[in-house]
C-alpha positions as CSV (number, residue, x, y, z in Angstrom):
1,M,113.7,78.7,125.4
2,R,112.3,80.9,128.1
3,F,110.2,83.9,127.3
4,Y,110.1,87.0,129.6
5,R,106.9,88.6,128.3
6,P,103.9,86.8,129.8
7,T,101.5,87.3,126.9
8,W,100.4,85.1,124.1
9,A,97.6,84.6,121.6
10,E,95.7,81.4,121.2
11,I,94.6,80.9,117.5
12,N,91.7,78.6,116.5
13,L,92.6,77.3,113.1
14,K,89.1,76.0,112.6
15,N,87.9,79.7,112.7
16,L,90.6,80.5,110.1
17,E,89.1,77.8,107.9
18,Y,85.6,79.3,108.4
19,N,86.9,82.7,107.4
20,L,88.3,81.3,104.2
21,S,85.1,79.5,103.4
22,Q,83.3,82.8,103.9
23,I,85.7,84.5,101.5
24,K,85.1,81.8,98.9
25,S,81.4,82.2,99.2
26,R,81.6,86.0,98.4
27,V,83.7,85.8,95.2
28,T,82.8,84.6,91.8
29,P,83.9,81.0,91.1
30,G,87.3,81.1,89.5
31,T,88.4,84.2,91.3
32,K,91.8,83.4,92.9
33,I,92.7,84.1,96.5
34,L,96.0,85.6,97.7
35,V,96.2,85.5,101.5
36,T,98.5,88.1,103.0
37,V,100.5,86.5,105.8
38,K,103.0,89.2,106.4
39,A,104.2,90.2,109.9
40,D,103.9,86.6,111.2
41,A,100.4,86.3,109.6
42,Y,99.5,89.5,111.6
43,G,100.7,87.9,114.7
44,H,98.7,84.7,114.3
45,G,101.7,82.4,113.4
46,L,103.2,82.4,109.9
47,I,103.8,78.7,109.5
48,P,100.8,77.1,111.2
49,V,98.4,79.6,109.5
50,S,100.0,79.1,106.1
51,K,100.0,75.4,106.4
52,R,96.4,75.2,107.3
53,L,95.5,77.5,104.4
54,C,97.5,75.4,102.0
55,S,95.3,72.4,103.0
56,R,92.3,74.5,101.9
57,A,93.8,75.3,98.5
58,V,94.5,79.0,98.6
59,D,96.2,80.2,95.3
60,F,98.9,82.6,96.6
61,F,100.6,83.9,99.7
62,G,101.6,87.5,100.0
63,V,104.6,88.3,102.3
64,A,106.4,91.6,103.0
65,S,109.9,90.4,102.5
66,I,112.2,87.7,101.0
67,D,113.0,86.5,104.5
68,E,109.3,85.7,105.2
69,G,109.0,83.9,101.8
70,I,112.1,81.8,102.6
71,K,110.5,80.7,106.0
72,L,107.5,79.4,104.0
73,R,109.6,77.5,101.5
74,E,111.7,76.0,104.3
75,A,108.5,74.9,106.0
76,G,107.7,72.9,102.8
77,I,105.1,75.3,101.4
78,K,105.1,75.2,97.6
79,T,102.1,77.6,97.0
80,P,103.1,80.6,94.8
81,I,104.4,83.5,96.9
82,L,104.4,87.2,96.0
83,I,106.9,89.5,97.8
84,L,104.7,92.6,98.4
85,G,107.5,94.9,99.6
86,L,110.2,96.3,97.3
87,I,113.6,94.7,97.1
88,L,117.1,95.9,96.1
89,K,118.7,94.8,92.8
90,K,121.5,93.1,94.8
91,D,119.0,90.9,96.5
92,I,117.3,89.3,93.5
93,A,119.1,85.9,93.6
94,P,116.7,84.3,96.1
95,L,113.7,85.1,93.8
96,F,115.1,82.5,91.4
97,K,116.3,80.0,94.0
98,Y,112.9,79.9,95.9
99,N,110.6,80.7,92.9
100,F,109.1,83.9,94.2
101,S,107.2,86.5,92.3
102,T,108.2,90.1,93.2
103,T,106.6,93.5,93.2
104,V,108.0,96.1,90.9
105,C,107.1,99.8,90.3
106,D,109.9,101.1,88.1
107,E,111.9,99.9,85.1
108,E,115.2,99.3,86.9
109,L,114.3,96.2,88.9
110,P,112.6,94.4,86.0
111,R,115.7,95.0,83.8
112,A,117.9,93.5,86.6
113,L,115.6,90.5,86.8
114,D,115.7,90.1,83.0
115,N,119.5,90.2,82.9
116,M,119.8,87.5,85.6
117,A,117.1,85.4,84.1
118,R,118.9,85.5,80.7
119,K,122.1,84.3,82.4
120,L,120.2,81.5,84.1
121,K,118.3,80.7,80.9
122,K,114.9,80.9,82.7
123,R,112.0,83.2,83.0
124,I,110.8,84.9,86.2
125,N,107.4,86.3,87.2
126,L,106.8,89.8,88.5
127,Q,103.7,91.9,89.4
128,V,103.4,95.6,88.9
129,K,102.1,97.7,91.8
130,V,100.1,100.8,90.8
131,D,99.6,103.7,93.2
132,T,96.0,104.9,92.7
133,G,95.9,107.0,95.9
134,M,97.5,105.0,98.7
135,G,100.8,107.0,98.4
136,R,103.0,104.2,99.7
137,I,104.5,101.8,97.1
138,G,103.7,101.8,93.4
139,V,104.1,103.5,90.1
140,L,101.7,106.5,89.9
141,H,98.6,105.5,87.9
142,Y,99.3,108.0,85.1
143,D,102.7,106.5,84.5
144,A,101.7,102.8,84.9
145,Y,100.6,102.3,81.3
146,G,104.0,103.3,79.9
147,L,105.9,101.3,82.5
148,V,103.9,98.1,81.8
149,R,104.5,98.5,78.1
150,K,108.3,98.8,78.7
151,I,108.4,95.8,81.0
152,S,106.3,93.7,78.5
153,K,109.1,94.0,76.0
154,L,111.6,92.3,78.2
155,K,112.3,88.8,77.0
156,Y,112.9,86.9,80.3
157,V,110.3,88.4,82.6
158,N,106.7,87.6,82.7
159,I,104.1,90.1,84.0
160,E,101.8,87.7,85.9
161,G,100.0,90.3,87.9
162,I,99.1,94.0,88.3
163,F,97.6,95.4,91.5
164,T,96.8,98.4,93.6
165,H,95.9,99.0,97.3
166,F,93.0,100.9,98.8
167,A,93.8,103.9,101.1
168,F,90.5,104.2,102.9
169,A,88.2,101.3,102.0
170,D,86.6,101.3,105.5
171,L,86.2,105.1,105.7
172,N,85.7,106.7,102.3
173,K,83.6,104.9,99.7
174,D,83.8,107.7,97.2
175,F,87.6,107.7,97.2
176,T,87.7,103.9,97.0
177,F,85.3,103.9,94.0
178,Y,87.6,106.5,92.4
179,Q,90.6,104.2,93.0
180,I,88.7,101.2,91.5
181,D,87.8,103.3,88.4
182,L,91.4,104.5,87.8
183,F,92.7,100.9,88.1
184,D,89.9,99.4,86.0
185,R,90.5,101.9,83.2
186,L,94.2,101.1,83.2
187,V,93.7,97.4,82.9
188,K,91.1,97.8,80.1
189,R,93.5,100.1,78.2
190,L,96.3,97.5,78.5
191,N,93.9,94.8,77.4
192,K,92.9,96.9,74.4
193,D,96.5,97.1,73.4
194,G,97.1,93.4,73.6
195,I,98.7,93.3,77.1
196,S,96.6,90.8,79.0
197,I,97.7,90.3,82.6
198,P,96.3,87.1,84.3
199,L,96.3,88.3,87.9
200,V,94.5,91.6,88.5
201,H,93.9,92.4,92.1
202,A,92.8,95.3,94.3
203,A,90.5,94.0,97.0
204,N,92.0,93.8,100.5
205,S,89.8,92.5,103.3
206,M,87.5,95.5,103.3
207,G,87.4,95.7,99.6
208,L,86.5,92.0,99.4
209,L,83.5,92.6,101.7
210,D,82.1,95.9,100.5
211,Y,83.3,96.5,96.9
212,K,82.4,93.6,94.6
213,N,83.5,95.5,91.6
214,S,87.1,95.5,93.0
215,H,87.4,91.7,92.9
216,F,88.8,91.4,89.4
217,S,90.6,88.1,88.9
218,M,92.1,87.8,92.4
219,V,91.3,89.1,95.9
220,R,93.8,89.8,98.7
221,P,92.4,89.2,102.2
222,G,94.8,89.8,105.1
223,L,93.6,91.1,108.5
């Protein structure tokens, strides 16, 4: 195949391994690592980057869409995958076929997942996205407790994770600490009421570097 745009990027995968080792050195032992590889691993090559990271035992991959997740599965990658973007109810079948976890921020999608899982006689994982100030995707933080309680009552879905995203981690420390506090108080309230969610994550790349109190049980480096 001929390309008509004479530009390219040369990626040193040994440097990628070094970056991952630095991440592991900055988190508490036992903290899981979800590497965000959306948008062709930020232009670095989805498949070669993901395969190299698999060989270094990352715990999760985060992708923007079902299509990106399918590419990973078709490349032989068995690592757990979280679909970070929202999906439509009519598109949930691949979640079961390819064993994806998906992001939810309302009650409608979890109920659709529960209905299909019941028909298939299997359970499916999902993760709740909480908006603590990013203003993009997520249930608003003051509605999140009620939503999680409702989802937790569904028989065939498993809330494996809950997460938020920082709006200005590199620019506004006060606001980032505010987001961390909102999220932390939500998680503690859920724990107090007996809803213990294994994967709790907030730290993107900048959060991982500058906000150790945002590491929780998993970190989410990307760029």
